VOBA-977615 format. One line per field, with one value per residue (C-alpha): residue in one letter; residue number from 0; x, y, z. Coordinates in pm, whole numbers, plus 50000, padded with zeros to 5 digits. Example, Ala and Ser with C-alpha at 12.3 -4.5 7.8 and 13.67 -1.06 7.14 Angstrom:
2
res a, s
n 0, 1
xx 51230, 51367
yy 49550, 49894
zz 50780, 50714
// end
This chain:
98
res x, x, x, x, x, x, x, x, x, x, x, x, x, x, x, x, x, x, x, x, x, x, x, x, x, x, x, x, x, x, x, x, x, x, x, x, x, x, x, x, x, x, x, x, x, x, x, x, x, x, x, x, x, x, x, x, x, x, x, x, x, x, x, x, x, x, x, x, x, x, x, x, x, x, x, x, x, x, x, x, x, x, x, x, x, x, x, x, x, x, x, x, x, x, x, x, x, x
n 0, 1, 2, 3, 4, 5, 6, 7, 8, 9, 10, 11, 12, 13, 14, 15, 16, 17, 18, 19, 20, 21, 22, 23, 24, 25, 26, 27, 28, 29, 30, 31, 32, 33, 34, 35, 36, 37, 38, 39, 40, 41, 42, 43, 44, 45, 46, 47, 48, 49, 50, 51, 52, 53, 54, 55, 56, 57, 58, 59, 60, 61, 62, 63, 64, 65, 66, 67, 68, 69, 70, 71, 72, 73, 74, 75, 76, 77, 78, 79, 80, 81, 82, 83, 84, 85, 86, 87, 88, 89, 90, 91, 92, 93, 94, 95, 96, 97
xx 49999, 50109, 50166, 50311, 50567, 50813, 51118, 51232, 51069, 51057, 50879, 50663, 50993, 51038, 50735, 50808, 50561, 50640, 50525, 50455, 50328, 49954, 49868, 49715, 49366, 49360, 49068, 48946, 49038, 48868, 49089, 48971, 49097, 49142, 49002, 49031, 49230, 49286, 49565, 49455, 49642, 49734, 49910, 50098, 50224, 50331, 50519, 50699, 50756, 50637, 50541, 50812, 50566, 50437, 50766, 50694, 50423, 50556, 50926, 51201, 51456, 51251, 50891, 50788, 50513, 50591, 50247, 50029, 49655, 49362, 49059, 48975, 48703, 48701, 48566, 48590, 48846, 48862, 48685, 48663, 48360, 48219, 48205, 47879, 48038, 48082, 48365, 48273, 48072, 48162, 48341, 48459, 48675, 48847, 49143, 49246, 48977, 49177
yy 50000, 50363, 50622, 50970, 50970, 51216, 51153, 51507, 51843, 52099, 52218, 51995, 51880, 51640, 51435, 51099, 50888, 50526, 50165, 50028, 49691, 49643, 49675, 49375, 49409, 49346, 49294, 49654, 49770, 49815, 49835, 50108, 50151, 50529, 50701, 51057, 51223, 51580, 51786, 52039, 52311, 52067, 51841, 52143, 52227, 51867, 51853, 52185, 52115, 52468, 52627, 52447, 52346, 52091, 51904, 51832, 51592, 51505, 51451, 51700, 51649, 51434, 51312, 51012, 50922, 50927, 50986, 51293, 51326, 51228, 51284, 51016, 50859, 50524, 50170, 49907, 49653, 49408, 49355, 49089, 48864, 49040, 49384, 49530, 49655, 49459, 49487, 49732, 49966, 50338, 50485, 50827, 50889, 51156, 50974, 51273, 51182, 50886
zz 49999, 49954, 50223, 50254, 50534, 50688, 50904, 50986, 51036, 50757, 50447, 50226, 50068, 50365, 50259, 50091, 49890, 49985, 49966, 50316, 50444, 50484, 50854, 51030, 51175, 51551, 51788, 51797, 51444, 51112, 50802, 50560, 50203, 50192, 49882, 50008, 50284, 50395, 50543, 50801, 50994, 51273, 51021, 50887, 51239, 51301, 50967, 51032, 51404, 51484, 51708, 51904, 52174, 51916, 51953, 52318, 52194, 51847, 51921, 52003, 51724, 51481, 51460, 51675, 51425, 51056, 50908, 50874, 50841, 51051, 50828, 50571, 50359, 50192, 50202, 50476, 50363, 50657, 50987, 51251, 51275, 51581, 51411, 51283, 50959, 50642, 50386, 50107, 50330, 50290, 50587, 50704, 51007, 51217, 51368, 51578, 51829, 51947
// end
Protein backbone atom coordinates (compact mmCIF):
# COMPACT_ATOMS: atom_id res chain seq x y z
CA UNK A 1 0.00 0.00 0.00
CA UNK A 2 1.09 3.62 -0.45
CA UNK A 3 1.66 6.24 2.23
CA UNK A 4 3.10 9.72 2.53
CA UNK A 5 5.66 9.70 5.35
CA UNK A 6 8.12 12.17 6.89
CA UNK A 7 11.18 11.54 9.04
CA UNK A 8 12.32 15.08 9.86
CA UNK A 9 10.67 18.43 10.37
CA UNK A 10 10.57 20.99 7.58
CA UNK A 11 8.79 22.19 4.47
CA UNK A 12 6.64 19.94 2.25
CA UNK A 13 9.91 18.79 0.67
CA UNK A 14 10.40 16.40 3.64
CA UNK A 15 7.35 14.35 2.58
CA UNK A 16 8.08 11.00 0.90
CA UNK A 17 5.61 8.87 -1.10
CA UNK A 18 6.41 5.25 -0.15
CA UNK A 19 5.26 1.66 -0.32
CA UNK A 20 4.54 0.26 3.15
CA UNK A 21 3.28 -3.08 4.46
CA UNK A 22 -0.47 -3.58 4.84
CA UNK A 23 -1.32 -3.26 8.54
CA UNK A 24 -2.84 -6.26 10.31
CA UNK A 25 -6.33 -5.90 11.75
CA UNK A 26 -6.38 -6.53 15.50
CA UNK A 27 -9.30 -7.04 17.87
CA UNK A 28 -10.54 -3.45 17.96
CA UNK A 29 -9.60 -2.30 14.44
CA UNK A 30 -11.31 -1.87 11.12
CA UNK A 31 -9.11 -1.62 8.02
CA UNK A 32 -10.30 1.08 5.60
CA UNK A 33 -9.03 1.51 2.02
CA UNK A 34 -8.59 5.28 1.91
CA UNK A 35 -9.98 7.00 -1.18
CA UNK A 36 -9.69 10.59 0.08
CA UNK A 37 -7.69 12.23 2.86
CA UNK A 38 -7.15 15.79 3.96
CA UNK A 39 -4.36 17.86 5.43
CA UNK A 40 -5.44 20.38 8.02
CA UNK A 41 -3.57 23.11 9.95
CA UNK A 42 -2.66 20.68 12.74
CA UNK A 43 -0.90 18.41 10.22
CA UNK A 44 0.98 21.44 8.89
CA UNK A 45 2.25 22.27 12.40
CA UNK A 46 3.33 18.67 13.01
CA UNK A 47 5.19 18.55 9.66
CA UNK A 48 6.99 21.84 10.34
CA UNK A 49 7.57 21.15 14.04
CA UNK A 50 6.39 24.69 14.83
CA UNK A 51 5.42 26.27 17.09
CA UNK A 52 8.13 24.47 19.02
CA UNK A 53 5.66 23.46 21.74
CA UNK A 54 4.37 20.91 19.16
CA UNK A 55 7.65 19.04 19.54
CA UNK A 56 6.92 18.32 23.19
CA UNK A 57 4.22 15.92 21.93
CA UNK A 58 5.56 15.03 18.47
CA UNK A 59 9.27 14.51 19.22
CA UNK A 60 12.02 17.00 20.03
CA UNK A 61 14.55 16.48 17.23
CA UNK A 62 12.52 14.36 14.81
CA UNK A 63 8.90 13.14 14.61
CA UNK A 64 7.90 10.12 16.74
CA UNK A 65 5.13 9.22 14.26
CA UNK A 66 5.90 9.27 10.55
CA UNK A 67 2.46 9.85 9.07
CA UNK A 68 0.28 12.91 8.74
CA UNK A 69 -3.45 13.26 8.41
CA UNK A 70 -6.39 12.29 10.52
CA UNK A 71 -9.41 12.84 8.27
CA UNK A 72 -10.25 10.17 5.72
CA UNK A 73 -12.98 8.61 3.62
CA UNK A 74 -12.99 5.23 1.91
CA UNK A 75 -14.37 1.70 2.02
CA UNK A 76 -14.11 -0.93 4.75
CA UNK A 77 -11.53 -3.48 3.62
CA UNK A 78 -11.36 -5.91 6.56
CA UNK A 79 -13.17 -6.45 9.86
CA UNK A 80 -13.35 -9.11 12.52
CA UNK A 81 -16.40 -11.35 12.73
CA UNK A 82 -17.80 -9.59 15.82
CA UNK A 83 -17.95 -6.16 14.14
CA UNK A 84 -21.21 -4.70 12.83
CA UNK A 85 -19.62 -3.45 9.59
CA UNK A 86 -19.16 -5.42 6.41
CA UNK A 87 -16.37 -5.12 3.86
CA UNK A 88 -17.28 -2.69 1.08
CA UNK A 89 -19.28 -0.33 3.30
CA UNK A 90 -18.39 3.36 2.89
CA UNK A 91 -16.58 4.86 5.88
CA UNK A 92 -15.41 8.27 7.04
CA UNK A 93 -13.23 8.88 10.07
CA UNK A 94 -11.53 11.56 12.14
CA UNK A 95 -8.58 9.74 13.67
CA UNK A 96 -7.54 12.73 15.78
CA UNK A 97 -10.24 11.84 18.27
CA UNK A 98 -8.22 8.85 19.45
